[in-house]
C-alpha positions in Angstrom: 0.3 0.0 0.2 2.8 2.4 0.9 4.4 1.6 -2.5 1.2 2.9 -4.4 0.9 5.9 -2.2 4.8 6.7 -3.3 4.4 5.8 -6.7 1.4 7.9 -6.8 2.5 10.9 -5.1 5.9 10.8 -7.2 4.2 10.6 -10.6 2.2 14.0 -9.6 5.6 15.6 -8.7 7.0 14.4 -11.7 4.0 15.8 -13.8 4.8 19.1 -12.1 8.5 18.7 -13.3 7.4 18.0 -16.6 5.3 20.9 -16.6 8.5 23.2 -15.7 10.9 21.1 -18.3 8.5 21.1 -21.6 6.7 24.0 -23.1 2.8 23.6 -23.7 2.3 21.5 -20.6 0.8 23.2 -17.4 0.1 22.2 -13.9 -1.2 25.0 -11.7 -2.4 23.2 -8.8 -0.8 19.9 -7.0 -4.2 18.8 -6.7 -4.9 18.5 -10.6 -1.4 16.5 -11.0 -2.5 14.1 -8.3 -5.7 13.4 -9.8 -4.4 12.9 -13.2 -1.5 10.9 -12.0 -4.1 8.7 -10.2 -6.6 8.0 -13.0 -3.7 7.9 -15.5 -2.0 5.1 -13.1 -4.9 3.4 -12.3 -5.7 2.7 -16.2 -2.3 2.0 -17.0 -1.9 -0.6 -13.9 -5.2 -2.4 -15.6 -3.5 -2.6 -18.8 -0.2 -3.9 -17.6 -2.2 -6.4 -15.5 -3.7 -7.6 -18.8 -0.4 -7.7 -20.4 0.8 -9.7 -17.3 -2.0 -12.1 -17.7 -1.4 -12.7 -21.2 2.2 -13.5 -20.3 4.1 -11.5 -22.6 7.2 -11.4 -21.1 9.7 -11.9 -23.9 11.8 -8.8 -24.6 10.2 -7.6 -27.8 6.5 -8.2 -25.8 8.0 -6.0 -23.1 9.1 -3.6 -25.7 5.7 -3.6 -27.3 3.7 -3.4 -24.0 5.9 -0.4 -22.9 5.0 1.3 -26.2 1.5 0.8 -26.0 1.4 1.8 -22.4 3.1 5.5 -23.2 0.9 5.9 -26.3 -2.3 5.2 -24.0 -0.8 7.2 -21.5 -0.5 10.1 -24.0 -4.1 9.8 -25.0 -5.4 9.8 -21.0 -3.2 12.6 -20.5 -4.7 14.3 -23.1 -8.4 13.6 -21.8 -7.4 14.5 -18.4 -6.3 17.9 -19.5 -10.2 18.0 -20.7 -11.6 17.4 -17.7 -9.3 18.5 -15.0 -9.0 22.1 -14.0 -5.3 23.3 -13.5 -4.3 20.6 -15.8 -3.6 21.5 -19.4 -1.3 20.8 -22.5 -1.2 22.0 -26.1 -0.6 19.4 -28.4 0.5 15.6 -28.2 4.4 16.1 -28.0 3.7 17.3 -24.4 1.3 14.5 -23.5 3.7 12.0 -25.0 6.7 13.2 -23.1 4.8 13.2 -19.7 3.6 9.5 -20.5 7.2 8.8 -21.3 8.8 10.2 -18.1 5.7 8.6 -15.7 6.5 5.2 -17.4 10.4 5.6 -16.8 9.6 6.5 -13.1 7.4 3.6 -12.4 9.6 1.0 -14.3 12.6 2.3 -12.0 10.3 2.3 -9.0 9.1 -1.5 -9.8 13.0 -2.2 -10.3 13.8 -0.6 -6.7 11.0 -2.5 -5.3 12.1 -5.9 -6.8 15.8 -5.2 -6.2 15.0 -4.6 -2.5 12.6 -7.4 -2.1 15.4 -9.7 -3.5 18.0 -8.5 -1.4 15.8 -8.7 1.8 14.7 -12.6 1.4 18.2 -13.6 0.3 19.2 -11.9 3.7 17.0 -13.7 5.5 17.9 -16.9 3.7 21.5 -16.6 4.9 20.7 -16.3 8.7 21.4 -19.5 10.8 
C-alpha cells in the first residue's frame, strides 16, 4: 500500500517537473497533478495486468507493451487535460513526454522494489 501511495505522489511530482521542463504542459495546482497521475496510473495498471495475464514477457513483448502504455498514457493525459481544472497541455508532444517520464518513473520504482525485495529475502536465507 505504501508503494502505491509513494508511486502516486512521485507521479504527480513528475508531472509538475514535466510542466516546468517541457513547453505546452501546464499544471497550476498540485491536486490537479495528483488527480491526473492517479487516473492515468490506475488505467495503466489495469492495462499492465492484462499484459501480465497474457504473459507477454519476452523482450519484444515487453517493448511493445511499453510503447503501447506510453501511447495510451498520452491519450489519457490529453483526456485529463480536458476535464481536470489546472491541468492543461497544447498538443500531443507534451502528452507524450509526460507519459514517457511517468513510465520511466514507474519502471524504476518497480525495479527498486524488486531489488529491495530480493535483497531482503536473500539476507533472510543467509541467517542461521
